[in-house]
N, C-alpha and C positions, 0 to 999 in steps of 0.2 A: 518850282523851277529847279530845285536841287535834284528832285527825283527824275525830271526829264534829262538833266545832264548825266545822271548816273546810268539811265537807260541807254542813251546814245553812246556812252563810254563802253558799256558792256557789248553793244552791237559792234562797235569798232574793234574791240579786242577779239571777239569771235570771228569777225570778218577777216582780221589779220591772220588768226590761227588757221582759218580755212585756206588761205593762200599758201601759208607755210607748210601745213600738214599734208597737202595734196601730193607733195613729193614729185617724183618722176612719173606718177600715174597720169598726170595731165598730158604726157607725151602721146598717150593713146587713150581715147575716151572709152574704149571697149574694156571697161574695168569691172565687169560683172563676173569675171572668172575667179578661180580660187586664188588666195594669196597666203603668204607665209606667216600666219599668226596662230591659228588653231587648227586641229585636225579632229575629225570625229566620224563615227558611223552614226548617222541620224537614226533615231528610233523609228520603228515602223509606225504607220498611221494607226492611232488607237480608235477603235470603233466600239461604242457601247450600244448594243442592240437591245431593244425592248423584248420582253417575252412574247410568245405567240398571242396575238391579239384576237379577241372575239370578233363576231360580226359587227360592222360599224353601226353605231346608234345615232339617232337624230336627237340632239339635245339643244333646247332653246332656253331663253331666259326664264321660261315658266316651268322648266323641269325641276324636279325635286333635287335636293343636294346629293341624295344617294345616286341619282342618275349621273350627275356631274362627276362624282368621284369615280364612277365606273369607266370613264373614258380612258382607254389605254394610253400610257405615256409614249411619246414619239422617240425615235432613236436619235442619239447625239453623236456626231462625227467630229473628231478632233484631228486636224491636219498638222503635221510637223513642217518645219522649214524645208523648202525645196531649193534646188540649185537655180531655179528661175528667179527667186526673190532673195537669194542669199547675197550678202554684201561681198565686196571684193576681198575683204581680209579673211574670209573663210577659205580654208585650204582645200578641203575635199568633202563632198557629201557622198558617202559611199553607201547609203542606205536606199531602200526602195521607195523613197518619198515621191519621186517624179512619177513613177507608175501609179502610185496612189492618187496623185493629183489628176491623172487622166482617167481615173475610175477603174483601173485594172491593177489592184494591189497585189504584191507578191509577198510570200512569207519571208523570204530572204533574198538578197540580191545575189546574182551569180558571181563567183570569184574566178578571175582569170590568172593564168600562170604568167605573170608579167616579170620581165627582167629588170631588176632595179640597178640599172647601169649608172653608177655614180662615181666616175673617176675624179671629180673635183669635190669630194665629200668634205674635206677639211675647210675649204673656202665656203662651201654651201652651208655648213654648220654655223660658221661665223655670221654669215648673212642672215640665216634663219633666226639666230639669237638677236641680231640687231632689229630685224623686222618685228619680232615678238615683243621685245622691250619697248620699241617705239609705239606700238599699239597700246601696250599695257600702261605706260606711264605718260604718254603724250596724246595720242590720237583718241583713245577712249575718254579720257577726262575732257578733252575739247568737245567731243560728241555729246557728252552729258550736259555741258554748258549750252550747246546749241539746242539740245532737246528741251531744256528748261525754258527757252524763250521762243520756240517755234512750235505751233500747234501740230498735232499728229496729222490732221487732214492736209495741212500745207506740205508736210514732209512727204506724204503719199502722193500728192499731186506732182511734186517735183520729181519723184522717182518715176512716176508714170510718163512724164514729159521726156526724161532722158531715155527711157526704154523706147518710146516712140521715135525719138530722134535717131536712134541707132538701127533703125529698120534696114537701111541699105546693106549693112554688113550681114545681117541674117538672111535677107532675101538673095543676095548674090551667092552666098555660100550654099544655100539650098538649091539654087539653080545649078551651080558647079557640081553638086553631089547628085544631080539629076533627080531630085525630089521635088517635082514640079507641083504636086498637090500641096506640100508644105509651103512652098514658095508662094503659091496663090493665097494660102491662108494668111501668110505674113503680109502680103500686099493688101489683102482685104482688111486686116487689122489696122494697118496704117491709114487707109482711106477712111475707115469708120472713126477711128480715134482722132484723126486730124480734123474731122468735121464735127461729128456729133459729140466727140470727146473734147472739143474746144482746144485744138492744138496738142492733143495727147495728154491733157491734164487729168482726164478720166478714162479708165479702161472700159469703154462702153462695149467694145467688141467681145470682151470676155464676159462682162456682166449680163448683157442682153442677147448676144448672138452665140455665146458658148465657143468662141474662137480662142483657143489657148495660145499663149505666146510660144514661139518656136525657139529652139536652141541650135545655133550653128556658128562656127568660127572657122577660119582658114586653116588652123592647125588640125581640126577635125577633118576638113576637106583633104588636106595632104595625106592624112592617115587613111582615108577611104580610097585614095588613089594608090596606096601601097607604100608610102614613104614611112620608114621606121622612125621611132621617137628620138633616137640619139641620146646623148648624155643628159642626165638630170641637172638642172641649174636653178639656183636661187640668187636673185639680185636684190639690192636694197630698194624698198618701196614698190616692188613689183610682185605679182603672184608667182608661185612656183611654176617652173616651166621645164620643158625639154627643149633641145635645140630646134626640133621641128615646130613645137608650139611657140617658141620665141619668134621664128620666122613668121608664123601665122599671126602672132600678136602685132607685129609691125605692119603686115599687109592689112589687117583689120583696122588698124589705126588710120591707115591711108584712106580708107573708105568712109571715114567719119565726116559728116557734113560740117562739123565745127571747123575743120581744116580749111574749108573753102568759103564759108559764110562769116567766119570770125578769123581774119587773116593774121591778127597780131597775137604773138605768143603769150604775152601777159594776160590777155583776155581769155584765151583758151585754157591757160593754166588755172585761172580763177574759176572757170566753168567746171573743169575737171575736178579741182579741189572741192568745190561746192558739192558736186555729185557724190564724191567719196565721203565727205563729212555727213551728208544727208543719209546715205546708206548705213553708215556706222551708227548714226543716231536711231535709225529704225530697228536696229538689231543689237541693242546694248547688252542684252543678257544671253545672247546665243552661245551655247556651249560654255556657259559660266562654270568655271571650276574644273572643266575637263582636263586641263593641263596638270592639275594636282593629282589626278588619278592615273596618269599615263607615265610609265617608267621611261620610255624612250620616245619623247614627243617628236623629235626630228624624223625618226624612222617611220612612225605612225603617219606623219604628214606625207612623207614620200610615197609610202605604199598606198595610202588612201587616194592621193592624187593620180598615181599611175593606174590604179584600178578603175577609177572613175573615167579617166580618159579612154581606157580600153573599152569600157562599156559604151561610152558615147560614140566612139568610132565604129564599133560593131553593131550599133543600132539598137542596143537594149534599153536605152533611155528615151 
């Protein structure tokens, strides 16, 4: 009886933390963008290829051990974290990982001559420090506790469900960008995962039909329409932004089904907080220790974010 009481007490504590730690992120459920905690250039996809293999051999259970040993080893592909599955607290993924995910790896990502327009730098640095310490001392420990009591498969199912739920934002922005093929892929993914994937709990569209998730937001749409980024901005509990991306962030939030099917703010807050905690738990060790090897973390985050947004808008991702 005592153990049951302890278990429910732990669940209550972490449930409360989920509500508190979601912060202002619940104001917009489109929380898969970069946020001000860490910055990094993701390493290129590592591929270990086997040596040139001889002609295939037919080996059955009656073959000699020497024949079994002669079967050439298969290649092993290791994929790094991508901006599709990166959590909201990741600031910028400036590496070629998304191209690698699509099967067209690059040696190095292109660098753009971006203007780091940061007139509010003093304010931004303070907010950046606040977000970083919040993640390090509050959010990550809470995510570790959540991870200890929640099976990995359940966490992945929750992440899949939120990804599926946010389909309208991606679909509408693809249409506004006149990328109708990508929009049709996103709609197809939604229909498949909502039915065969049991409400989006399983990503059947990717696993069985090779339909990759699309990336699109209204800040990107504004950029493709020719709108400049404006000043760089960091706010508490939110990802790094520019003024343009901040406007897009609000518009994307307005397209969330949660705002219409869950009308009460406390419920939406709890849903958004739960999504954030689940994402952080799925990526506890991402870029572990990177901040210790970077002299100017704030500048690295700013440059990485602006570079990534420029690539996304110019269609290189």
